VOLO-499008 format. One record per residue: x, y, z of N, C-alpha, C, CB in turn. Coordinates in steps of 0.2 Angstrom, whole numbers, plus 5000, padded with zeros to 4 digits. Each point is the difference from the previous one (the first is absolute). Glycine has a CB too. Layout:
N
XYZXYZXYZXYZ
...
This chain:
221
390153314834500249944997500449965005499950044989
500049895012500449965004500749994997499049945004
501550065001500749994998500249935002500250125002
500149844994500249935001500850005001499149964993
501150015013500750005001500249925001500050115006
500549874989500249935000500549995006499950004987
499949955017500449995006500449934999499250065007
500949924987500349934999500650014996498949954999
501650005003500649994996499949964994500750015010
499750014985499949964993500449935001500050114994
499649845004500349935000500349994993499249965008
501450024992500449994994500449935000500050134997
500249854998500449944999500750015005499549974988
500649985016500650015004500050045006500649984990
498850055012499950045006500049965006499450084993
501149945012500049965006499650055005501149944998
498350035005499650045005500249985007499150004992
501049945009500249975007500649964999498850005004
501750025000500749974999499949935002500650105003
499649854993500049935001499449974996500550025012
499150014986499549984995500150014993499250025009
500649944987500250004993499750064996500149885000
500250154996499850064996499549974994501050075002
498549974996499549984995500449994993499150065006
500649894990500249994994499550024995500849905003
499350154993499450024996500350004992499650085009
500049884988500249994993499449994995501049945005
499150044989499449984995499849935001500450094992
499049905008499849934999499849994993499549995011
500250064986500050014992500250074998499049915000
501550094997500350064998499650034994501149975004
499050104994499650034995500249964993499950115007
500849884993500349974994499749934998501050075002
499049895004499749934999499250004999500949965008
498850094994499350014999499850014993499950045012
500549994984499950014993499849944996500850105001
499449845002499949944996499349975002501249984999
498550055006499449985003499450044997500649965011
499550104989499450054998500050024993500050045011
499549994986500050034994500650054998498749985000
501450034994500550054998499950075004500149944989
500450085013500050075004499750005007499950054989
500049895013499749995007500549975005498849994995
501450035010500549975005499850025007500950004991
499349965014499850015007500749975004498749994998
501350045008500549975004499649975006500950094997
499349855005499749975006500649995005499149944994
500950105012500550005004500049945005500150134999
500549865004500049955005500450035006500049904992
499850095014500450025006500049945005499750124998
500949875005500149955005500350045006500249914992
499550095014500250045006499749975006500150104993
500249925013499749995006499550055002501049945004
498550045000499550055002500350075003499249905001
501350095002500350065003500550044996499949945011
499750094984500450044994499750064999500349904995
500150165005499850064999499650035006499949984988
499650065011499550025005499549955001500250124998
499749855008499549955001499650015006500849924994
498750035006499550015006500149935003499250084995
500749925012500049945004499349995003501250005003
498549944997499449985003500249955005499250034990
500349955015500249955005500349944998499050055006
500849924988500349934998500750015000498949974994
501450085004500750015000500449985006499850094992
499849925014500349995007499749945003500350125001
499049874998499749955003499749944996499750095009
500449854992499749954996499250004999501049935003
498750095002499350005000499750084999500049905008
500550144990499850074998499650004994500950055007
498850014991499650014994500650014995498950055005
501049924989500450014994499850064996500349885000
500050144994499850054996499350004997501250014997
498649925002499449994997499450015004500649934993
499550075014499550005005499850075002500449895004
500050164994499850075002499650044994501150005007
498450034995499650044995500550064998498949975006
500950064988500450054997500050065005499649964988
499950055016500050065004500650005005498750004999
501649945002500550005005500650034997499649905005
500550114988500650034997499950064997500349884998
499050145001499950064995499650055004500049924990
500250155008499650065002500050005007499349994990
501250005014500150005007500150075002500449895001
499350145004500250065003500750005003498850035002
501650014996500749995002500350075003500149924991
500450065013500450065003500849985000499050025008
501450034991500749994999500350035006500050014988
500549955015500450015006500750014998499149945008
501250124994500750014998500549985006499650094992
500849865007500549975005500650004997499149945006
501350114992500650004996500549955003499850124996
500649845000500549965003500650045003499649914991
500550155007500550045002499950015008500250054989
499249945013499950025007500049935004499350104997
500849845000500049945003499649954996500150065011
500249884989499749954996499349975003501249974996
498850035010499449975004499450055000500849925007
498650064990499550045000499549985006500150024987
499950015018499649985006499350035001501149995005
498650005000499350025002499950084999499949905008
500650144994500050075000499850034994500850005009
499349974985499950034994499249994998501249974996
498549995008499349994998499550025005500449904994
499950125012499550025006499750074998500749945008
498750074994499650064998499750004993500750055009
499449904987499850004993499349965000501250014995
498450025000499449964999500149944995499350115002
500849835000500249954996499549944999501150035004
498449974999499549955000499749994993499750025012
500349924985499749994994500450024994499050005005
501750024996500450034995500549964998499750115004
500649904990500749984998500550055002499549944990
501050035014500550045003500649994996499550005011
500850054985500650004996500550035004499450004989
501249965012500550035004500650024996499749935009
500450144990500550024996500750015004499150064993
501349905005500750005004500550034995499749905007
500250114987500450024995500649954998499750115004
500249834999500549954998500049984993499949955011
499550064985500049984993500550044996498849985002
501550075000500650034996500549954999499750115005
500449844999500549954999499849944996500450035011
499049974986499849954996500549984995498850045002
501249894997500549974995500750025001499050004992
501250015014500750005002500249965006500050124996
500649865005500249955005499750035007501049964994
499050105007499850035007499349995001500850094999
498849904996499249995001499949945005499850054989
500649905010499849945004500349995007500049954989
500450105013500349995006499850065005501049944995
498950045011499950055006499550064997501149985004
498349994994499550054997499550025006500149944989
499550115009499450025005499549945001500250124996
499549885009499549955002499550025006500949914996
498650065005499550015005500249965006499150034992
500850005014500149965006499449965002500850095004
499349865000499549955002499550045003500849915002
499450145003499550045003499650044995500750015010
499650024985499650044995499549954996501050084999
499249865000499549954997499449995004500949954994
499250045013499549995005499550065000500749935007
499650134993499650075000499650004994500950065007
499449934987499650004994499449954999501150054995
499149895008499449955000499550025004500849914998
499350125008499550025005499750064998500649955009
499750094986499750064998499549994994501050065003
499049874995499549984995500250024993499150015009
501549994989500250024993499949944996500850085004
499149934989499849954996500749974996498850054998
501750005001500649984996500550045003499349974990
501350015010500650045002500549994994499849985012
500550074985500450004995500750035002499150004991
501449995006500750035001500450004994499949965012
500550094987500550014995500749975001499350104997
500749855006500649975003500149934997500050075010
500549904992500249934998499549955003501250034998
498649985008499649965004499750045006500749904997
498750085004499650035006500349985007499050014992
501349935008500449985006500750014999499149915001
501250095005500850005001500349944998499950085009
500449924985500349934997500649995003499450024990
500950015015500649995004499949945004500450125000
498949865002499949945003499449964996500350065012
499549884990499649974996499349995003501049944995
498850105010499449995004499450024996500650015010
499450044986499550034996499350025004500549944990
499650105016499450015004499550044996500749995010
499550064986499550044997499649964995500850105001
499549864995499649964996499549965004500950004991
499349975014499649955004499450045003501149935002
499050125001499550045003499550034996500850035008
499450004986499550034996499649954996500850104999
499649854998499649954996499649955004501050014992
499249985014499549965004499450035001501049965006
498950114994499450045001499750024993500450045011
499949934983499750024994500250074998499149925001
501450115001500250064998500549994995499950065011
500049964983500449994994500750045000499049974993
501550015004500650035000500350024993500349945010
499950124988500350014994500750025001498950044995
501549935001500850015001500350034993500049915009
500550124992500450034994499650054996500649894999
499050155005499750064997500550054998499049985007
500850074989500550054998499650074999500849924995
499550135004499750074998499550025006500149974988
500050015018499650025005500150085002500049885004
500650144993500150075001499550054996501249975002
498550004994499550044996499350005003500649974990
499349995015499450005004499950065005500049874998
499450165003499950055005500049975007499450074991
500749975014499949985007499450025003501250005001
498550054996499450045002499450004996500850075006
499249894988499549994996499849934999500450114994
498949885006499849935000500249974993499150025008
501049924991500149964994499849935000501050084997
499049894997499749935000500649964998498850034997
501349905005500549964998499749944997500750045010
499749934985499849944996500749965000499050064993
500949875008500549954999499749944999500850065007
499049934987499649944998500449944997499050084999
501049865004500449954997499549954996500850015010
499549954986499549954997499749955005500850004990
498649975008499749965004500249935000499050074998
501649925006500349934999499949965006500950064993
498949885006499949955006500649975002498849984996
501350025010500649965003500650045000499549904996
500550175004500550055000499950055005500349974989
500250055015499950065005500350064998499949915008
500550094987500350064998500050014992500849995010
499250074987500050014993500250074999499249914998
501150114996500250064998499350044999501149974995
498950105006499450044998500350064997499449965010
500150084986500150064998499750055005500049964988
500450065017499750045006500050074997500449925009
499150124993499950074998499550035005500349984988
499850095012499650045004499650054996500849995009
498650034993499650044996499950065005499449914993
500750155004499950065004499550044997501250015004
498450025000499450044997499449964998500850084996
498749955001499449964998499950014993499550015012
């Protein structure tokens, strides 16, 4: 039987995902109590409302996030986000924040989703999560692009080093239509030597380049 592993953080009212961006506001548009006056006796519903920036929780970036002429969420087929052959690479932050080329050399990466486990997710929803986090180097991004990967994910605050504002990893990968998944979690539950499939499907939104996803892995068949 297949095993499903949830790789997404929970989005809740007041959650700060990216320091400096507003937290989501989650509330009732129509409460159960108010709905009692709309429906028949004994029938009630809740209609929720959420106000948030696209960079909330675990999310995926497509080229439009970085490039004005890049493809937005609505322009990708479902296959770009679903049932991707995947590999997990362990690059623990305790051994250094910068994830360089050496972690990916000698691996069969072509056509795969590459999920980088740094274990930084253990700091989620704490002040430490936002500062001096794990990231990919520019050289690693070039290597992954040239290796023909389809998606790169990371369990950290950003795939780029946010101590500067250049964002080379986003620029290199998204320029070549390599998708990015950030703020993953539970990568420690993934195997390093067993094939698995990765899913991170966003809504089909025109004019947006980032959106939260319910990312998960499927092990076995």
